[in-house]
C-alpha positions as CSV (number, residue, x, y, z in Angstrom):
1,M,96.1,-22.1,-27.2
2,M,92.7,-21.1,-25.8
3,T,90.9,-18.5,-27.8
4,K,87.7,-16.5,-27.2
5,N,85.8,-18.8,-29.6
6,Q,86.8,-21.9,-27.6
7,I,85.5,-20.4,-24.5
8,N,82.1,-19.7,-26.0
9,E,81.9,-23.4,-27.2
10,R,82.3,-24.6,-23.6
11,E,79.3,-22.5,-22.6
12,Q,77.1,-24.1,-25.2
13,L,74.0,-26.1,-24.0
14,E,72.9,-29.5,-25.1
15,M,69.5,-31.0,-24.4
16,Q,68.5,-34.7,-24.5
17,T,65.3,-36.6,-23.7
18,I,65.0,-39.8,-21.6
19,E,64.1,-41.5,-24.9
20,Q,67.5,-40.7,-26.3
21,L,69.3,-42.0,-23.2
22,V,67.9,-45.6,-23.5
23,P,69.9,-47.7,-26.0
24,L,67.9,-49.2,-28.8
25,D,68.6,-52.8,-27.7
26,H,68.0,-52.2,-24.1
27,L,65.7,-54.7,-22.1
28,V,63.3,-51.9,-21.1
29,R,62.3,-51.2,-24.7
30,K,61.6,-54.9,-25.2
31,L,59.4,-55.0,-22.1
32,D,57.7,-51.8,-23.2
33,A,56.9,-53.4,-26.5
34,A,55.6,-56.6,-25.1
35,I,53.4,-55.3,-22.1
36,D,50.9,-52.4,-21.9
37,F,51.5,-50.7,-18.6
38,S,48.8,-48.1,-19.1
39,F,46.6,-49.9,-16.5
40,V,49.0,-48.6,-13.8
41,Y,48.0,-45.0,-14.1
42,P,44.4,-45.4,-12.8
43,L,45.7,-47.3,-9.9
44,V,48.2,-44.7,-8.7
45,E,46.2,-41.6,-9.8
46,D,45.2,-40.7,-6.2
47,L,48.9,-40.7,-5.1
48,Y,49.9,-37.8,-7.5
49,S,48.9,-34.2,-8.0
50,F,48.8,-32.9,-11.6
51,P,48.5,-29.2,-12.3
52,T,45.7,-28.5,-14.8
53,K,45.0,-25.3,-17.0
54,K,42.1,-24.6,-14.9
55,F,44.2,-24.7,-11.7
56,E,46.9,-22.6,-13.2
57,K,44.5,-19.9,-14.3
58,E,42.3,-19.9,-11.2
59,E,42.2,-16.6,-9.4
60,Y,41.8,-16.2,-5.6
61,K,40.2,-13.3,-4.0
62,E,40.3,-12.5,-0.2
63,I,37.0,-12.2,1.5
64,K,36.8,-10.5,4.9
65,E,33.9,-11.7,7.0
66,S,32.9,-10.5,10.4
67,T,30.9,-12.2,13.1
68,T,28.0,-10.0,14.3
69,D,25.0,-10.0,16.5
70,P,22.1,-11.7,14.5
71,E,19.7,-9.0,15.8
72,N,21.5,-6.1,14.1
73,G,21.4,-5.3,10.5
74,Y,23.5,-3.5,7.7
75,Y,22.5,0.1,7.9
76,V,22.8,2.1,4.7
77,K,22.0,5.9,4.9
78,D,24.1,7.2,2.1
79,E,27.1,6.4,0.1
80,R,29.3,7.3,3.0
81,T,27.3,6.0,5.8
82,K,27.4,2.2,5.8
83,Q,27.6,0.1,9.0
84,F,26.1,-2.6,11.1
85,A,23.6,-1.1,13.6
86,Y,20.5,-1.8,15.6
87,S,17.0,-0.5,15.2
88,F,16.3,0.9,18.6
89,H,12.7,2.4,19.5
90,A,11.7,3.5,22.9
91,A,9.4,5.8,24.9
92,T,10.3,7.4,28.0
93,D,8.9,9.4,30.9
94,E,10.1,12.8,32.0
95,K,13.1,11.3,33.9
96,G,14.2,9.1,31.1
97,F,12.7,5.8,32.0
98,V,11.3,3.5,29.4
99,L,7.5,3.4,29.1
100,A,5.2,1.1,27.3
101,N,1.7,2.6,27.5
102,V,2.4,5.8,25.4
103,V,4.7,6.1,22.5
104,T,5.9,9.2,20.8
105,A,7.5,9.3,17.5
106,D,8.0,11.8,14.7
107,A,5.8,12.0,11.5
108,A,7.7,9.1,9.6
109,Y,5.9,6.8,12.1
110,K,2.4,8.1,11.4
111,T,1.1,5.3,9.3
112,P,-2.0,3.3,9.5
113,A,0.0,0.0,10.3
114,I,1.8,1.5,13.2
115,A,-1.4,3.1,14.6
116,N,-3.2,-0.3,14.3
117,Y,-0.4,-2.0,16.1
118,L,-0.1,0.5,19.0
119,L,-3.8,0.8,19.7
120,E,-4.6,-3.0,19.3
121,N,-1.8,-3.5,22.1
122,Q,-3.4,-0.9,24.4
123,I,-0.6,1.7,23.7
124,L,-1.6,5.3,22.9
125,P,0.3,6.9,20.0
126,A,1.4,10.4,20.5
127,L,2.2,11.4,16.9
128,P,2.7,14.9,15.4
129,Y,1.0,16.8,12.6
130,K,1.9,15.3,9.2
131,R,1.7,17.7,6.3
132,P,-0.7,16.6,3.5
133,M,1.1,15.4,0.4
134,T,-1.3,17.0,-2.0
135,K,-0.5,19.1,-5.1
136,E,-0.7,23.0,-4.3
137,G,-4.2,24.3,-5.3
138,F,-6.0,21.0,-5.1
139,F,-8.5,19.7,-2.6
140,R,-6.8,17.8,0.2
141,K,-7.9,14.4,1.3
142,H,-9.4,15.6,4.6
143,E,-11.7,17.9,2.6
144,Y,-13.4,14.8,1.2
145,V,-15.6,13.9,4.1
146,Y,-15.8,10.2,4.9
147,D,-19.3,8.9,5.8
148,E,-18.8,5.9,8.2
149,H,-22.3,4.7,7.9
150,F,-22.6,4.4,4.0
151,E,-18.7,3.8,3.8
152,C,-18.2,6.6,1.1
153,Y,-16.6,9.9,0.6
154,L,-18.3,13.1,-0.1
155,R,-16.7,15.8,-2.4
156,P,-16.7,19.3,-1.2
157,E,-19.8,20.2,-3.3
158,G,-21.6,17.1,-2.0
159,Q,-21.2,14.5,-4.7
160,V,-20.9,10.9,-3.3
161,L,-17.8,8.7,-4.1
162,T,-18.6,4.9,-3.7
163,I,-16.2,2.2,-3.0
164,E,-14.6,0.4,-6.0
165,Q,-13.0,-3.2,-5.8
166,P,-9.7,-3.1,-3.8
167,R,-6.6,-2.5,-5.9
168,R,-4.3,-3.7,-3.1
169,K,-4.9,-5.9,-0.2
170,D,-4.6,-2.9,2.3
171,T,-6.6,-0.2,0.5
172,V,-9.9,0.5,-1.2
173,S,-10.3,2.9,-4.0
174,M,-13.0,5.4,-4.5
175,P,-12.8,7.2,-7.9
176,T,-14.8,10.4,-8.4
177,P,-17.6,10.2,-11.0
178,S,-16.9,11.9,-14.3
179,V,-17.1,15.6,-13.3
180,R,-18.8,18.1,-15.6
181,A,-16.3,20.3,-17.4
182,A,-18.3,23.3,-16.4
183,C,-18.0,22.4,-12.7
184,S,-16.9,25.5,-10.8
185,V,-14.3,23.5,-8.7
186,I,-13.0,21.0,-11.3
187,S,-9.6,22.7,-11.4
188,Q,-9.3,22.0,-7.7
189,C,-10.3,18.3,-8.0
190,T,-8.5,16.9,-11.1
191,E,-6.4,17.5,-14.1
192,S,-7.1,14.2,-15.7
193,R,-8.6,13.9,-19.2
194,N,-11.6,11.8,-18.0
195,H,-12.2,14.3,-15.2
196,Q,-11.8,11.8,-12.4
197,R,-9.7,11.7,-9.3
198,M,-8.9,8.6,-7.2
199,I,-9.2,8.5,-3.4
200,Q,-7.7,5.6,-1.6
201,R,-8.6,4.6,2.1
202,H,-6.4,2.2,4.1
203,I,-8.3,-0.6,5.8
204,W,-6.6,0.6,9.1
205,Q,-7.3,4.4,8.5
206,D,-9.8,4.4,11.4
207,Y,-6.8,3.7,13.7
208,L,-4.8,6.6,12.2
209,D,-7.9,8.9,12.7
210,V,-7.9,8.0,16.4
211,A,-4.2,8.8,16.6
212,E,-5.0,12.2,14.9
213,D,-7.7,12.8,17.4
214,L,-5.2,12.0,20.3
215,R,-2.9,14.7,18.9
216,H,-5.3,17.3,20.0
217,N,-5.5,15.8,23.6
218,H,-3.9,18.1,26.2
219,E,-2.0,15.3,28.1
220,I,-0.8,13.9,24.7
221,K,0.4,17.2,23.8
222,E,2.4,17.5,26.9
223,I,3.9,14.0,26.5
224,Y,4.9,14.8,23.0
225,G,6.4,18.0,24.0
226,K,8.9,16.2,26.3
227,R,10.1,14.0,23.5
228,K,12.9,16.2,22.5
229,E,14.0,16.6,26.1
230,T,14.0,12.9,27.3
231,I,14.1,10.4,24.4
232,E,17.4,11.6,23.0
233,R,19.0,10.6,26.4
234,V,18.2,7.0,25.8
235,F,19.5,7.0,22.3
236,A,22.7,8.5,23.6
237,D,23.0,5.8,26.2
238,A,22.5,3.2,23.4
239,K,25.3,4.6,21.4
């Protein structure tokens, strides 16, 4: 009579190894004891693939790559604006046709390096007024008159500022001499403990001065005034 206990016994599992399946007096055991077969493993190693711990734990990440024009770049304006884009600069006439002899740009382009490049390439820069970045209440740089002949600056009250050794490859420094504490304009010149102020002049400042003079030219004023009416059309076409 079959009982519940007998059914449970039929569902029991038994595990055996290959070693247990080979009789003790089998010929295979005798050969294994007489011959070292370990030399076979290096000979057949390339024919098998063995998982390793490193392989089992290795993680894979999917990397997305996009093929782009090598002339563009990755543009990052803020945390939300990130994209591939082109750096596009152009100057146009009143009908929107691109020109090369006069260039208009905003104040961000008003630098000695850009002024040097344009003028050296026979291109007239039409650049706007750029507000001085001087602390309120202090003498602005243009109030220190530059003497081209003696290559020095003159303070508003006439004191000479001579050139010091260049601190960078593109600028020369002109520190003011120690100003007497009793000077009537010292509060407009410096707040430093040693009563000195450093004036720096870019080696291409002369080009920027030319660009500033051109800003007052009547024709340059007219060209720059048309920038907002014409240049945006070229950018729209590029988009």
